[in-house]
C-alpha positions as CSV (number, residue, x, y, z in Angstrom):
1,M,12.5,118.3,107.5
2,K,11.3,118.8,103.9
3,K,8.0,117.0,103.1
4,S,6.9,115.7,99.7
5,Q,3.5,115.0,98.3
6,L,2.7,111.3,98.0
7,G,1.4,110.8,94.5
8,K,-1.7,112.8,93.8
9,S,-3.0,112.3,97.4
10,D,-3.3,114.9,100.1
11,L,-0.6,113.2,102.1
12,F,2.8,115.0,102.6
13,I,5.5,112.8,104.1
14,S,9.0,113.6,105.4
15,E,11.9,112.8,103.1
16,L,13.1,110.2,105.6
17,T,10.7,107.5,106.8
18,L,11.0,105.4,110.0
19,G,10.7,101.8,109.0
20,G,9.2,99.7,111.7
21,M,10.4,96.2,110.8
22,S,13.5,96.4,112.9
23,L,12.1,98.2,115.9
24,G,12.1,95.0,117.9
25,T,9.7,93.8,120.6
26,D,10.8,96.0,123.5
27,I,8.2,98.8,123.7
28,N,10.5,101.1,125.7
29,E,13.3,100.9,123.2
30,A,10.9,101.3,120.3
31,K,9.4,104.4,122.0
32,Q,12.8,106.0,122.3
33,I,13.4,105.4,118.6
34,I,10.0,106.7,117.5
35,D,10.2,109.7,119.8
36,L,13.6,110.6,118.5
37,A,12.5,110.3,114.9
38,I,9.5,112.6,115.5
39,D,11.8,115.1,117.2
40,K,14.0,115.1,114.1
41,G,11.1,115.9,111.9
42,I,10.1,112.5,110.6
43,N,6.3,112.2,110.3
44,H,6.0,109.0,108.3
45,I,6.1,105.5,110.0
46,D,6.0,102.4,108.0
47,T,5.0,98.9,109.3
48,A,3.2,95.8,108.1
49,D,0.8,93.3,109.6
50,L,3.3,90.5,109.2
51,Y,6.1,92.1,111.1
52,D,6.4,90.1,114.3
53,F,3.0,88.6,113.4
54,G,1.1,91.7,114.4
55,L,3.2,92.7,117.4
56,N,5.0,95.4,115.5
57,E,1.7,97.1,114.7
58,E,0.6,96.7,118.3
59,I,3.7,98.4,119.6
60,I,3.6,101.3,117.1
61,G,-0.1,101.8,117.8
62,E,0.5,102.0,121.5
63,I,3.4,104.5,121.1
64,I,1.7,106.9,118.7
65,H,-1.8,106.7,120.0
66,D,-1.6,110.1,121.7
67,K,0.0,111.8,118.7
68,R,-1.8,110.0,115.9
69,E,-2.9,113.2,114.1
70,N,0.7,114.2,113.5
71,I,1.7,110.8,112.0
72,I,1.4,109.6,108.5
73,L,0.9,105.9,109.1
74,T,1.6,103.2,106.5
75,T,1.0,99.5,106.9
76,K,0.8,96.5,104.5
77,V,-1.4,93.5,103.8
78,G,-1.4,90.4,101.7
79,N,0.3,87.8,103.9
80,H,-2.3,85.7,105.6
81,F,-0.7,84.7,108.8
82,N,-1.4,82.7,112.0
83,K,0.0,84.5,115.1
84,E,0.2,81.3,117.1
85,T,1.8,78.9,114.6
86,K,3.9,81.6,112.9
87,D,2.8,80.3,109.5
88,W,1.7,82.5,106.6
89,F,0.7,82.3,103.0
90,W,0.2,84.8,100.2
91,D,-3.4,86.0,100.0
92,P,-4.2,89.2,98.0
93,S,-7.9,88.4,97.8
94,K,-10.5,91.1,98.3
95,D,-12.1,89.1,101.1
96,Y,-8.9,88.8,103.1
97,I,-7.9,92.5,102.6
98,L,-11.3,93.7,103.8
99,R,-11.1,91.5,106.9
100,E,-7.4,92.0,107.7
101,V,-7.6,95.8,107.6
102,K,-9.9,95.6,110.6
103,E,-7.3,93.6,112.5
104,S,-4.6,96.2,111.6
105,L,-6.8,99.0,112.8
106,K,-7.3,97.3,116.2
107,R,-3.6,96.6,116.6
108,L,-2.7,100.2,115.5
109,K,-5.4,101.7,117.8
110,T,-6.7,103.9,115.0
111,D,-9.8,104.2,112.9
112,Y,-8.0,104.9,109.6
113,I,-4.8,104.2,107.8
114,D,-3.1,106.9,105.9
115,F,-1.4,104.8,103.3
116,Y,-2.2,101.1,102.8
117,M,0.1,98.9,100.6
118,L,-0.2,95.4,99.1
119,H,2.9,93.6,100.5
120,G,4.1,92.1,97.3
121,G,2.3,90.7,94.3
122,T,2.5,88.5,91.2
123,L,0.8,88.4,87.8
124,E,-1.1,85.3,89.0
125,D,-2.9,87.3,91.6
126,P,-6.5,88.3,91.2
127,I,-5.4,91.9,90.6
128,S,-8.7,93.3,89.7
129,E,-10.3,92.2,93.0
130,T,-7.3,93.4,94.9
131,I,-7.7,96.8,93.4
132,E,-11.5,96.7,94.2
133,A,-10.7,96.1,97.8
134,F,-8.4,99.0,98.1
135,E,-10.8,101.3,96.2
136,Q,-13.6,100.3,98.5
137,L,-11.5,101.0,101.6
138,K,-10.6,104.4,100.2
139,Q,-14.2,105.2,99.3
140,D,-15.3,104.2,102.8
141,G,-12.7,106.5,104.4
142,I,-10.8,103.6,106.1
143,I,-7.7,104.4,104.1
144,R,-6.6,107.7,102.6
145,A,-4.4,106.4,99.8
146,Y,-3.0,103.0,98.7
147,G,-0.1,101.5,96.7
148,I,2.1,98.4,96.5
149,S,5.4,97.3,97.9
150,S,7.0,95.5,94.9
151,I,10.2,95.1,92.9
152,R,8.5,93.4,90.0
153,P,8.2,95.7,87.0
154,N,5.4,93.6,85.4
155,V,3.3,93.8,88.5
156,I,3.9,97.5,89.0
157,R,2.9,98.2,85.4
158,E,-0.5,96.3,85.9
159,F,-1.3,98.5,89.0
160,V,-0.3,101.7,87.2
161,K,-2.5,100.7,84.3
162,H,-5.6,99.6,86.2
163,S,-5.6,101.4,89.6
164,S,-5.2,104.8,91.3
165,I,-2.1,103.9,93.4
166,D,-0.2,106.9,94.8
167,A,3.1,105.3,95.5
168,V,5.3,102.2,95.1
169,M,7.8,101.0,97.7
170,M,10.7,99.3,96.1
171,Q,14.4,98.5,96.7
172,Y,16.5,101.3,95.3
173,N,20.0,102.4,96.2
174,L,23.3,103.2,94.5
175,L,24.1,99.5,94.2
176,D,20.7,98.5,93.0
177,R,19.6,101.0,90.3
178,R,17.3,98.6,88.4
179,P,14.3,100.9,88.9
180,E,16.0,103.6,86.8
181,E,15.7,101.2,83.8
182,E,12.5,99.5,84.6
183,T,9.9,101.7,86.3
184,L,10.9,105.2,87.4
185,E,10.0,107.0,84.2
186,L,6.6,105.2,84.1
187,L,5.9,106.2,87.7
188,Q,7.0,109.8,87.2
189,R,4.8,110.1,84.1
190,N,1.8,109.0,86.1
191,Q,2.5,111.1,89.2
192,I,3.2,108.1,91.3
193,S,5.7,108.5,94.1
194,V,8.6,106.1,94.9
195,L,9.3,105.0,98.5
196,A,12.9,103.7,98.5
197,R,13.6,100.8,100.8
198,G,17.1,99.6,101.6
199,P,18.7,102.9,100.5
200,L,21.9,102.0,102.4
201,A,22.0,98.4,101.0
202,K,22.0,96.6,104.3
203,G,24.5,99.2,105.6
204,M,27.0,98.5,102.9
205,L,26.6,102.2,101.8
206,S,26.8,103.6,105.3
207,N,29.7,105.0,107.3
208,R,30.2,101.4,108.5
209,S,30.4,100.0,105.0
210,T,33.4,97.7,105.4
211,E,32.0,96.1,108.5
212,Q,28.6,95.5,106.9
213,I,30.2,94.2,103.6
214,N,32.1,91.6,105.7
215,K,28.9,90.6,107.4
216,K,26.3,90.8,104.7
217,G,28.2,91.1,101.4
218,N,30.8,88.4,101.8
219,K,29.1,86.4,99.1
220,G,28.4,89.5,96.9
221,Y,25.4,91.6,96.4
222,L,23.4,91.4,93.2
223,D,26.0,91.6,90.4
224,Y,28.7,92.9,92.7
225,S,31.4,90.5,94.0
226,Y,32.7,90.8,97.5
227,E,35.9,92.3,96.1
228,E,34.0,94.9,94.1
229,L,32.0,95.9,97.1
230,L,35.2,96.4,99.2
231,N,36.7,98.4,96.3
232,I,33.7,100.7,96.2
233,S,33.8,101.1,100.0
234,E,37.5,102.1,99.9
235,K,37.0,104.7,97.2
236,H,34.2,106.4,99.1
């Protein structure tokens, strides 16, 4: 599978990424999925500390432990959570990021993270100290590169202006083309990669589009009505 450079970093990731959020909690089923993805040429696995309140990281860490050097591993931070009570709140502070990365490393059974992302963000955040945290982790060799997962153009612009991010993860598909108007040109100009999440729009752009539209698009999707979604599906 073709690989692309992630921003200006030394990371080269497969064109398709395995998203860990829906792997579930059965480690045997998760292992089958991950092994198949690797066999097909996928070298990039994406997770987050909040997925299943840390369990997702634990499962992935256990499965890839003996093949870690062949995997580009991404995880995310910023949601301060309690595993027991299943509560969380937004916390992009430097202190939390520097503490939480240690917990992610333990769960993932690794001593470094290839690509570390802020899992969201607003203009009210202490952005400068958030960036300081990521830069410190990069300098210390704990992470190899960093970025943000965000759909907010104003937040993305702040990180482009003040940080050395290598990629932005954002929702982008044929039904949601907002990034083309809002951020893609800016990112390209600054050699920052885009990681598209939701490329199949909850399955509504898949070969099971009608079924998924009836399940997840019956109240519409963004500016598209249910009827418009069905019409698009029938034409394609």
